N, CA, C and O of each residue as an XYZ file, in Angstrom:
396
protein
N     215.413    -73.444    -19.141
C     215.949    -72.890    -20.379
C     217.455    -72.716    -20.225
O     217.945    -72.307    -19.172
N     218.159    -73.027    -21.268
C     219.594    -72.775    -21.312
C     219.822    -71.273    -21.220
O     219.048    -70.485    -21.765
N     220.890    -70.880    -20.526
C     221.175    -69.457    -20.428
C     222.671    -69.223    -20.415
O     223.444    -70.070    -19.966
N     223.071    -68.056    -20.914
C     224.475    -67.697    -20.948
C     225.171    -68.233    -22.181
O     224.514    -68.574    -23.165
N     226.496    -68.311    -22.141
C     227.249    -68.821    -23.293
C     226.958    -70.299    -23.511
O     227.055    -71.099    -22.581
N     226.599    -70.663    -24.746
C     226.283    -72.060    -25.058
C     227.219    -72.647    -26.113
O     227.198    -73.851    -26.366
N     228.035    -71.797    -26.723
C     228.970    -72.250    -27.753
C     230.038    -71.186    -27.912
O     229.769    -69.999    -27.733
N     231.242    -71.604    -28.244
C     232.301    -70.655    -28.510
C     233.325    -71.260    -29.444
O     233.496    -72.478    -29.499
N     234.004    -70.396    -30.177
C     235.053    -70.836    -31.087
C     236.063    -69.703    -31.213
O     235.745    -68.532    -31.005
N     237.279    -70.080    -31.558
C     238.320    -69.087    -31.740
C     239.232    -69.505    -32.879
O     239.491    -70.690    -33.089
N     239.711    -68.516    -33.604
C     240.748    -68.724    -34.600
C     241.961    -67.930    -34.122
O     241.969    -67.406    -33.008
N     242.953    -67.850    -34.948
C     244.129    -67.055    -34.578
C     243.759    -65.579    -34.408
O     244.394    -64.867    -33.631
N     242.735    -65.119    -35.132
C     242.378    -63.704    -35.128
C     241.061    -63.365    -34.430
O     240.892    -62.236    -33.969
N     240.120    -64.317    -34.342
C     238.768    -63.991    -33.866
C     238.288    -64.897    -32.740
O     238.699    -66.053    -32.639
N     237.413    -64.356    -31.898
C     236.624    -65.122    -30.924
C     235.160    -64.951    -31.306
O     234.746    -63.862    -31.701
N     234.384    -66.007    -31.193
C     232.942    -65.938    -31.417
C     232.262    -66.727    -30.298
O     232.745    -67.779    -29.879
N     231.125    -66.195    -29.821
C     230.384    -66.834    -28.745
C     228.898    -66.743    -29.043
O     228.400    -65.687    -29.433
N     228.187    -67.860    -28.859
C     226.728    -67.864    -28.962
C     226.183    -67.798    -27.538
O     226.601    -68.559    -26.665
N     225.238    -66.871    -27.315
C     224.649    -66.676    -25.996
C     223.137    -66.785    -26.075
O     222.532    -66.439    -27.090
N     222.531    -67.268    -25.002
C     221.077    -67.405    -24.913
C     220.638    -66.837    -23.569
O     221.188    -67.207    -22.532
N     219.655    -65.945    -23.577
C     219.130    -65.368    -22.340
C     217.610    -65.441    -22.349
O     216.990    -65.124    -23.363
N     216.993    -65.854    -21.238
C     215.537    -65.858    -21.142
C     214.994    -64.428    -21.044
O     215.751    -63.481    -20.831
N     213.697    -64.286    -21.200
C     213.037    -62.979    -21.173
C     213.449    -62.175    -19.942
O     213.432    -62.678    -18.818
N     213.818    -60.923    -20.177
C     214.156    -60.008    -19.101
C     215.553    -60.142    -18.530
O     215.980    -59.284    -17.757
N     216.281    -61.195    -18.885
C     217.650    -61.372    -18.370
C     218.525    -60.238    -18.893
O     218.340    -59.772    -20.018
N     219.479    -59.794    -18.072
C     220.304    -58.652    -18.434
C     221.786    -58.988    -18.433
O     222.258    -59.798    -17.636
N     222.500    -58.354    -19.335
C     223.953    -58.348    -19.316
C     224.311    -56.950    -18.823
O     223.991    -55.957    -19.477
N     224.972    -56.871    -17.678
C     225.253    -55.584    -17.044
C     226.063    -54.664    -17.948
O     226.835    -55.112    -18.796
N     225.865    -53.375    -17.742
C     226.613    -52.390    -18.514
C     228.112    -52.584    -18.291
O     228.569    -52.803    -17.170
N     228.855    -52.498    -19.379
C     230.301    -52.630    -19.333
C     230.901    -51.924    -20.536
O     230.186    -51.527    -21.457
N     232.205    -51.772    -20.521
C     232.931    -51.164    -21.634
C     233.895    -52.213    -22.173
O     234.708    -52.757    -21.426
N     233.804    -52.493    -23.460
C     234.695    -53.485    -24.076
C     235.924    -52.780    -24.649
O     235.864    -51.619    -25.056
N     237.029    -53.506    -24.668
C     238.270    -52.944    -25.162
C     238.511    -53.248    -26.638
O     239.619    -53.075    -27.147
N     237.464    -53.700    -27.315
C     237.570    -53.982    -28.747
C     236.185    -53.879    -29.383
O     235.175    -53.973    -28.687
N     236.132    -53.686    -30.701
C     234.861    -53.672    -31.423
C     234.219    -55.046    -31.304
O     234.911    -56.065    -31.317
N     232.879    -55.072    -31.186
C     232.133    -56.325    -31.080
C     230.954    -56.268    -32.041
O     230.238    -55.268    -32.092
N     230.751    -57.347    -32.807
C     229.569    -57.452    -33.658
C     228.565    -58.368    -32.949
O     228.925    -59.437    -32.456
N     227.298    -57.930    -32.907
C     226.187    -58.695    -32.334
C     225.283    -59.118    -33.476
O     224.844    -58.277    -34.261
N     224.995    -60.424    -33.583
C     224.108    -60.963    -34.613
C     222.980    -61.698    -33.894
O     223.215    -62.719    -33.248
N     221.760    -61.184    -34.005
C     220.621    -61.798    -33.313
C     220.079    -62.936    -34.174
O     219.700    -62.739    -35.328
N     220.051    -64.132    -33.583
C     219.580    -65.326    -34.289
C     218.102    -65.595    -34.044
O     217.403    -66.087    -34.930
N     217.626    -65.275    -32.848
C     216.229    -65.525    -32.505
C     215.802    -64.653    -31.341
O     216.634    -64.204    -30.553
N     214.501    -64.413    -31.233
C     213.992    -63.567    -30.168
C     214.334    -62.106    -30.424
O     214.463    -61.674    -31.569
N     214.478    -61.351    -29.331
C     214.783    -59.931    -29.453
C     215.520    -59.460    -28.207
O     215.553    -60.138    -27.180
N     216.107    -58.277    -28.334
C     216.826    -57.688    -27.208
C     216.925    -56.189    -27.404
O     216.821    -55.680    -28.519
N     217.129    -55.497    -26.298
C     217.476    -54.085    -26.340
C     218.946    -53.994    -25.982
O     219.357    -54.377    -24.886
N     219.733    -53.484    -26.914
C     221.161    -53.287    -26.697
C     221.369    -51.780    -26.563
O     221.204    -51.033    -27.528
N     221.731    -51.347    -25.367
C     221.929    -49.922    -25.113
C     223.410    -49.609    -25.221
O     224.241    -50.212    -24.542
N     223.726    -48.653    -26.090
C     225.110    -48.277    -26.364
C     225.262    -46.786    -26.066
O     224.657    -45.948    -26.735
N     226.073    -46.462    -25.061
C     226.272    -45.074    -24.638
C     224.941    -44.347    -24.463
O     224.795    -43.197    -24.878
N     223.973    -45.023    -23.846
C     222.681    -44.421    -23.532
C     221.640    -44.491    -24.634
O     220.479    -44.166    -24.388
N     222.010    -44.903    -25.839
C     221.064    -45.013    -26.959
C     220.586    -46.455    -27.075
O     221.390    -47.370    -27.256
N     219.259    -46.656    -26.968
C     218.682    -47.998    -27.035
C     218.493    -48.433    -28.484
O     217.968    -47.685    -29.309
N     218.930    -49.655    -28.777
C     218.765    -50.256    -30.103
C     217.931    -51.518    -29.931
O     218.361    -52.463    -29.269
N     216.738    -51.538    -30.524
C     215.859    -52.715    -30.472
C     216.274    -53.647    -31.600
O     216.196    -53.286    -32.774
N     216.714    -54.845    -31.239
C     217.197    -55.799    -32.230
C     216.348    -57.057    -32.205
O     215.937    -57.512    -31.137
N     216.084    -57.619    -33.372
C     215.345    -58.877    -33.472
C     216.064    -59.794    -34.450
O     217.065    -59.412    -35.055
N     215.543    -61.005    -34.599
C     216.190    -62.031    -35.423
C     216.580    -61.473    -36.785
O     215.780    -60.833    -37.468
N     217.836    -61.732    -37.165
C     218.345    -61.314    -38.460
C     219.025    -59.963    -38.445
O     219.590    -59.548    -39.457
N     218.983    -59.260    -37.314
C     219.594    -57.937    -37.262
C     221.006    -58.013    -36.676
O     221.324    -58.888    -35.870
N     221.834    -57.067    -37.110
C     223.241    -57.031    -36.736
C     223.590    -55.617    -36.296
O     223.116    -54.640    -36.875
N     224.428    -55.518    -35.259
C     224.916    -54.214    -34.822
C     226.382    -54.349    -34.450
O     226.767    -55.275    -33.736
N     227.195    -53.426    -34.933
C     228.603    -53.368    -34.537
C     228.726    -52.290    -33.470
O     228.296    -51.153    -33.667
N     229.319    -52.660    -32.335
C     229.512    -51.730    -31.229
C     231.010    -51.467    -31.115
O     231.805    -52.394    -30.965
N     231.384    -50.193    -31.189
C     232.791    -49.825    -31.188
C     233.413    -49.936    -29.805
O     232.740    -49.754    -28.791
N     234.702    -50.235    -29.779
C     235.428    -50.326    -28.517
C     235.346    -48.997    -27.774
O     235.244    -47.929    -28.377
N     235.395    -49.096    -26.456
C     235.368    -47.904    -25.626
C     233.987    -47.358    -25.332
O     233.855    -46.380    -24.596
N     232.941    -47.977    -25.898
C     231.573    -47.508    -25.626
C     230.950    -48.360    -24.527
O     231.276    -49.537    -24.374
N     230.038    -47.740    -23.758
C     229.315    -48.462    -22.717
C     228.178    -49.214    -23.379
O     227.471    -48.669    -24.227
N     228.004    -50.479    -22.985
C     226.920    -51.269    -23.569
C     226.299    -52.158    -22.513
O     226.968    -52.606    -21.582
N     225.005    -52.408    -22.673
C     224.241    -53.309    -21.809
C     223.164    -53.943    -22.669
O     222.730    -53.356    -23.661
N     222.728    -55.141    -22.293
C     221.734    -55.859    -23.087
C     220.637    -56.390    -22.174
O     220.912    -56.884    -21.081
N     219.380    -56.282    -22.637
C     218.235    -56.865    -21.937
C     217.468    -57.712    -22.945
O     217.085    -57.225    -24.009
N     217.244    -58.991    -22.605
C     216.496    -59.893    -23.490
C     215.036    -59.471    -23.571
O     214.451    -59.029    -22.582
N     214.457    -59.609    -24.750
C     213.057    -59.269    -24.973
C     212.099    -60.294    -24.380
O     212.517    -61.225    -23.692
N     210.816    -60.114    -24.654
C     209.754    -60.931    -24.078
C     209.834    -62.419    -24.368
O     209.329    -63.222    -23.584
N     210.452    -62.805    -25.468
C     210.625    -64.215    -25.813
C     212.059    -64.677    -25.597
O     212.440    -65.755    -26.053
N     212.855    -63.871    -24.904
C     214.266    -64.181    -24.742
C     215.026    -63.803    -25.996
O     214.464    -63.254    -26.944
N     216.317    -64.109    -25.985
C     217.160    -63.783    -27.136
C     218.252    -64.832    -27.286
O     218.747    -65.390    -26.307
N     218.608    -65.080    -28.527
C     219.720    -65.955    -28.898
C     220.567    -65.159    -29.884
O     220.062    -64.707    -30.912
N     221.851    -64.982    -29.579
C     222.688    -64.167    -30.448
C     224.138    -64.644    -30.419
O     224.552    -65.406    -29.545
N     224.889    -64.167    -31.405
C     226.313    -64.462    -31.502
C     227.058    -63.139    -31.411
O     226.649    -62.140    -32.002
N     228.164    -63.144    -30.658
C     229.081    -62.011    -30.671
C     230.390    -62.476    -31.297
O     230.779    -63.637    -31.172
N     231.056    -61.556    -31.965
C     232.375    -61.851    -32.527
C     233.246    -60.617    -32.359
O     232.781    -59.486    -32.500
N     234.507    -60.853    -32.058
C     235.457    -59.757    -31.871
C     236.868    -60.278    -32.078
O     237.114    -61.483    -32.123
N     237.780    -59.333    -32.201
C     239.191    -59.695    -32.325
C     239.588    -60.520    -31.105
O     239.182    -60.224    -29.981
N     240.363    -61.528    -31.334
C     240.727    -62.457    -30.268
C     241.479    -61.769    -29.137
O     242.332    -60.909    -29.360
N     241.138    -62.171    -27.922
C     241.853    -61.690    -26.738
C     243.047    -62.599    -26.481
O     243.016    -63.788    -26.799
N     244.073    -62.041    -25.917
C     245.228    -62.835    -25.511
C     244.834    -63.694    -24.322
O     243.896    -63.361    -23.597
N     245.537    -64.786    -24.121
C     245.267    -65.664    -22.995
C     245.581    -64.992    -21.663
O     246.336    -64.021    -21.604
N     245.002    -65.516    -20.619
C     245.232    -65.015    -19.272
C     246.697    -65.176    -18.906
O     247.290    -66.235    -19.109
N     247.262    -64.124    -18.372
C     248.659    -64.169    -17.951
C     248.727    -63.955    -16.453
O     248.121    -63.019    -15.932
N     249.458    -64.811    -15.753
C     249.643    -64.673    -14.319
C     250.919    -63.891    -14.091
O     251.986    -64.254    -14.586
N     250.793    -62.805    -13.330
C     251.946    -61.961    -13.051
C     252.222    -61.989    -11.546
O     251.297    -62.154    -10.750
N     253.476    -61.829    -11.155
C     253.775    -61.799     -9.733
C     253.133    -60.581     -9.080
O     252.985    -59.527     -9.699
N     252.757    -60.749     -7.816
C     252.202    -59.650     -7.053
C     253.287    -58.605     -6.818
O     254.469    -58.942     -6.753
N     252.892    -57.338     -6.690
C     253.888    -56.296     -6.397
C     254.705    -56.674     -5.158
O     254.149    -57.113     -4.151
N     255.998    -56.503     -5.238
C     256.864    -56.816     -4.121
C     257.418    -58.231     -4.137
O     258.296    -58.558     -3.337
N     256.914    -59.091     -5.048
C     257.433    -60.475     -5.141
C     258.664    -60.531     -5.996
O     259.235    -61.605     -6.187
């Protein structure tokens, strides 16, 4: 089964990514620095936001605010979803301290 990011697109203002995870696969808890919208296309998942579990299935949408802790676990049939958020700036290489 395909897993992880399978598609992505960006405009001047937005990033969008389609992700696919098999049953039980987890996205580790993390804190995002921007609001993120999750749109479930197929299957189901539990999206835990600051300790509150949200059961999501196909057709459901949840906006998660920046600064909140979030983690995702794919349901019994796996999950396919899209995330969208304000575009991140490109990676910048900076000199090491003392250089």
